[in-house]
N, C-alpha and C positions, 0 to 999 in steps of 0.2 A: 482665462476666459475662452481662449481658442479651443482648448480641450473640452470644456463644457459645451460649447456650441457644436463641436463635432459629435460629442456623445448624445446630445439632443437629436442631432440628425440621425444617429444610429438608432435611437428609440423610434424615430419616425419610420424607419425601415422595419425594425423588429416587430412593431405593433401593428403592421399591416395584417389583415385577417388571414391571408394565406400563410404568411410567415408565422403567425401565432399557431395556426393549425400544425405546421411542421414542427414547431417547438414542442407542442403537446405530444405529437407522434414520437419525436426523439426522446423526450423524457420518459414516456411510457415504455417504449422499446428498450431504452437504456436500463430502466429499473428491472425489466424482465430478464435481460441478458446478464445483469449483475447478480440476480438471484440464481440463475442457472450456473452451476460450477463448470468451468472449462470453456465457457463462451463469454468472452470479454468484449470491450468496446472496439479493440483493434480488429478482431475478426469480424465483428458485426459491420463496422464501417467499410472494411474491405469487401465484404459480400454485397454491400449496397452501392458500391461505386458504379458498377455497370447499370444498375437500376436508375440511379439519379443522374445519368449522363445528360438527359434532356431537361432536367429540372433547373430552374433559375439558380445560379451559383449562391446567391445570398440565402435562399431558402434551404438549399442543400447543406450549407455550412451551419446554419442555425439548427437544423435537425442533427447534424453530426455533433455539435456542441451539447445538445440535449442528451444524446446517447452517452457522451463522455461523462457528464455529470450524473446522469441517471444511473449509470453502471456503478458509480461510487456509492450512491444511496442503496441500490439493490444488493451490492456486495456485502454491506453491513447486515442485511437481513439474514442471509444464510450463515454468515459468520456467527451471529449472535444466537440464532435459534438452533442451528444444526452443526456448528463448529466446522463449517465447510466454506471457506472464503471463496467468493466468486472471482475476486481480483487480488493481485499480489498486495495492493495497498490495504486490503482488509485483513491481512494476516494478524496484525496486532489487536484488532478489534475483537477477534475470535477468542483471544486468551482470557479476557475478563468478561466479555459480553456473554459467551456461552455459559460460563459459570453463574452469571447473574440469572440467566434464563432457567438454569437448573435449580436455582434457589427460589423460583417463582417470581423473578423480577425482570422477566423478558420484556414487558411493556415499557418499563422505565429505561432499560438498555436501548431499546429501539427508539424511544423518544429522545433520549440525550444524543443518540447518534444522528437522528434526523435534524434536530435543532442545531447541534454542533456543526453539521454539514452546511446548514443554511447560513449560520453566522460566519463560518470560515470561508465558505464560498463567496459570500458577499464582500468580506474583507479582502479576500484574494482578488476579486474582480475589481474592487476599488484600487488596489495596489497596481493591478495590471493597467488600469486606465491612466493613472497619474504617474506611476513610477517605472513603466516599462522601459523607456530609453535609458534611465539611470541604472536599473538592474541589469539590463543587457550589457552594459559596459563591464560588468564583472567577468564576462567571458574573456575579455582581453587582459584582465588582471591575473586570473588563475592560470598558472602554468601546469604542466603535467605532474610535477612533484607535489603541487598543492592538491590536485585531484587525488593523487595516490594517498596523501596523508589523510584527506577527508574520508576515503574508503577504509583506511586502517582504523580510524576512529569509529566508523560504523561497525567494523568487524569486532573490535574489542567491546564496544558497548553492548551489542546484541549477545555476544557469547557470555559476557559476565552477568548480564541482567537475567537472561532467560534460564529457566531450569533451576533445579535445586542445588546444583554444584557447577563450578566453573569447568570442571573436567568434562561433564556432559555437554555443556554449552560449546566448548571448543571441539569436542568430538563431532558434534553435529555440524559445526562450521566447516571443519576440514572435509567432511563428507560432501558438503555442498561445493566446496572449492574443487574437490576431485571431479565431481560431475561436470564442473565448468571447464575442465581441461579437455574434455572429449570433443573430437572433431578436428577440423583443419586449423593449424596455427596461422593466424592472420598475418604474422610477421614473416614467416619463412615458407609458408605453403605446405609444410610437412603435416602428415596425419598423426594424430595422437589418440591412443586408447580406443581405436575403432575396431581392431581385431579383424580387419578385412571386410567389415560390414559397411556397404555403401550408404545405408540409411542413416548411419551415425556420422557421416562426413560433416553435416551441418550442426552437429552437437545434439544434445537432448533438449527438446523444446521445453521452455519454462512451464508452459501450461500443463504438459504431461506430468512434470514433477509436482506441481502444485496440486493437481487433481489427485494424483496417486497418493502422496503423503498425507493429505488431509481427507479427501472424500473416501478413497478406497481403504486407507488405513483405519479411519474412524468406523467405517462400515464393518470391517473385519473385527474390530475390537468390540463393537456392540453385539455382533452376531456371536462371538465367542463367549459372551457373558449374558446371553439372552435368558438362560435358565435361571440366573441369579439376579435378574433385572430388578431394580427397586420399584417401589410403588409409583404409579403414574404421577407426574408432576402437574400441579395446577399452575399454569404459566401466569395466571393473574392473581395468585394468592398474595403476592406482594403489592397488589394494587394495579389499576389499569392506567396509571399516569405517574408522572414524576412528583415526588413529595417536595415540600419546602426544603428539606435537608438535601435532596438530590440537586435542586437548583443551586443551592449554596455551594455544593461541592463540584458542580459542573462548569460554572461560568468562567472561572479562572483557567481551567484546562482548555476550554474553547478558545480563549484569547491566546494562551501560550502556544497551543497547537497551530493557530493561524500564523503567529509570528515565526514559528519554526518552519512551517510548511512552505510558505510562499517563496522566501529567498532561496531555499535549497531546491525547490522545484524549478525555479527560474534559472538555475545553473545547468549548463549542459552536463548530462549524465546524472543530474540530481534525482529526477524521477519522484515517485511517491513513496518508495520503500524506505529510504534513509530517514526522511522526516518523521514517518510514523514510528520507526524504531526509536529514534532519539526522543520523540515526545513521550513514548511509553516509559523509557528509562528516566526521563526528567520527572514525570508524574510519580513514578515509584519512589524517587528520592525526596520529593517535596511533600508527599501526602502526609497528613496527620494521622492516617489510619493504615500504617504499613502492614498490619496483620491481615488486612482484607485483600491485599494483592495476592493473586493466585487463588483466591476464593470468590472473586466477583466484585472488584472495586470499580465504582462508577467512573472514577477519574481515568482508569485504564481504558475506558470506552470513549469518553468525551475528548480527551487529548489527542489520541491517534486518529480518531475519525475527523476531527477538525484539521489536523495536519494533513491528512489525506486529501481533503477537498481544497484546502489552500494551495497545496502543491499542484493540484490539477490545474488551477488557474496559473500557477507559476510556469508550468511547462509550455504554456502558450507564449511566454515572453521570448525565449530564444527562437521559437518557431516563427512567430509573426514578425519579429524585428530583424532576425539574422537568417531566417530560413534554415535553422539548425534544429532538427528533432532530437529530443532527449529521451523519449520513450517509444515503445512500439506503436502506441496510438498516435503520437505526434508524427511518427514516420508515415503512417497511413494517411494522416491529414495532409502531410506534405505531398504525397502522391495524388491526393484529391485536388489540391491546388494546381498541380501540374497537369492533371487531366483537363482542367478548364483553361489551360494555357497561362496560368498565373505562377509567379515565383515570389514566395513570401520574402520580405525584406523591407528596408526603409523606403524603397521606391513604391512599394505597394500601398503605403499610407497615402501617397500623393496621387497615384494612378487609379486606385480603387477604394476611395475612402468610405463610400456607402457600404461596400461589402465588409470591410474590416470593422468599422464602427457599428454596423448592424450586428455583426458577430459578437462584439464585446457587449453591446446592449442586451443581446439575447441571453447572455450569461446571467444578468440580473433577473430577467424575466424567468429563465429556467429554474433558478433557485427558488423563486416564489411558487412556480408550478409544482416543483418536486416536494416542497413543504406541504402544499395543499393536497397533493396526491398521497403522501406518505403518512402524515400525522393521523388523519382519520382512519387509516388502515392498520394502525398499530395493534388495536384489539383483534383484528382479523388475522394479521400475520402471526401474532403470538399464539394463536390457537392451533397453529401447525403442530405444536408440541402435544396436543391432545390426540392427534392421529397416531395409531399404533406405530411404533418405531420401525417394525419390519417393513411396513409399506413405505415409510418415508425414505429409509436407507436403500430399499430396493429401487425406488425412483431415482435416488441420487446416482446409483450405479449405472442405471440406464442413461441418464442425462450425461454422466461423465463419459461413458463410452461413445455416445453420439458426438459430444463435444470434441473428444480426442480424435475420433475417426474423421470428423469434419475438417480438422486442421490440415491433414495431409493425406487422408485415405491410406494410411500406412499400417500394415499389420505389425511392423516393428514397434510403432508407437503404442499399440494395444498391448504388445508383449511387455514393453517397458512399464506401462501402467500397472500391469499385474505384478511384475517383479518389485517395482518401487512401492506398490501398495503393501506388499509383505514387509518391506523395510519400515514403512509408516506404522504398520501394526506392531512390529517389534519395538519401535521407538515409543509407541503409546504405552505398551505393556511395561517397559523398563524406564519410563519417565524421561526419555530424551526429548529435548525441545526441538520442534520442527523449524521454527523461525530462523535460527542460525544457518541451517542447511539451505534455506531459500535465499537468504542474503548472500551466502557464499556463492551460490550458483549465479545469482543476478550480477553481483559486483566483482566476482573473482576475475572473469575475463577482462572487464574494464580496468581493474586495478593492475593486471598484468600489462595491458597495453600502455597505460600511463607510466608505469615503472620503466618499461623498455624505452619509451620516448624520452623520459628524463635522463636515463643513462646514455642514450644515443647522443643527445644534445651535449652532455657533459663529458663525452668520451670515456664512459665507464667510471666516472668519479662518483663514488657513492655518497660523498658529502653533499652532493646536490640535493639529496632528500631532505636536508635541513638547511638548505641554502637560502630560503626565503623566510621572512617573518611568519607568513601564513602557514607554510608547511611545518616550521619548527613549533609553532603554537599548537597546531592540530595534533602533531605527534606527541607533544608534551601532555596534552589533555588525554590522549589515548593511553599513554603510560600511567597517568594518574588513575584513569578508569580501571586499569589492569591491576595496579598495585594497592590502591587505597582500600577497596572492599576486603581483601584477605587480611590486611593489617588491622582494620577496624574489628573484624570478626575475632582475630586473635586477641586483641586488647579486651574485647567484651568477655571472651572466655576466661582470660586471666583475671579480670575483675570479679567475675562470678566465682572463680575458684578461691580468690582471696576472701570474698564475702562469706563463703560457705563455712570455713573454719571459725570465723568470727561469730557467725550466727550460732554454730554448735556450742562454742564456748559460752556464749551468753545464756543459752538454754541450760547448760550444765551448772552455771553459776546460779 
């Protein structure tokens, strides 16, 4: 009852007219920056920190929470309609969502993404409300070897599931891992792969790679085939809303995505990428319509989008209870707390309960606001596909350049954007998946750090990597993910080869 009383006190704070106004501002602004490629919630909140210095802390953090959730909603819009994720957590949504849009089912894809975001966001916020202290204890249970095993599982899952072949998937993964080695080695301080270029000392920004491989690569691909472009797609030819069958196929992925997203998001270094990749892999395994994956399966939109939003609630657990940021956005929020002279952690619940419970209550309100803002606009957003593609992609290039330039005002970043854009174009032409490269870039440096920590603690005893039940289980699952699909494919080919002579003999008889 104490939690319920505190939550009711939080709603009393969040429902104040001024705080409701800031919630609307945050949700609207977050949706806008999610739609624009290269401009995410971390950059937006960082830019707003000086502006909000004189704003009441509760109002400021309610707006920041709206930006965080709104960016997740907005990121699904460009992922589905333009195959250009505005956020790393929307990468998986683009895989099936864009194909649905190209088949005239853009409205259904946007609707299942919006409703799934609402369902998962609400479930994640409920879990944050009641389970935050228990989930935060996992931070003390997981050792470096367990985190390393979790990342290995993510690597194998995404490389095996993505693309038409395992070779292409691992090629993309290793490309991303190679990009992740560029910069200063955090353990030794030595420079790696910078070739004397000072701008590369901090590594290649993830936003530059995301924008380049998706936005620029897709634009070059479209431009190279503009002469043979297919007839214009009617984005509403499949209906302006979800059908009964869509609802039937979506509600289970919404729940499964929520269950996957929140606990992984609550782990330090969990983020939103791992649960979306795992959710996509799970839905691909469980779907009764496997032939639709790669062609526009609605489960491939509903599951990852739910996991994305549930994980967003999860990343607030280590931030608010331990003061431990697990994503770039969480790190910026930590800086925002410190700007107000506050340090997130267990004591903050006692010293500033109105602020924290008002923030948590605003997440419930923000989910409702975003659903109200996004669902009525489905028919409007989906008509973006009726705009001539050269204008759309020309605008994407402009926004991408503005977003990349705004990150660091570095000419090197613009040059990298062009070079990696060509890589994205080649990958698009030869059907190499992009997602493994991104997960390699995101998690590669973290996996290296956790591996080194585990070996340092064990004095270079490699058996430490399977020294805990958690690590051994995760690595065993990763091995199964790697071994089982090729074995099943070989068995299916052998069965087909045995059936073919029998069928031929039957016909001859």
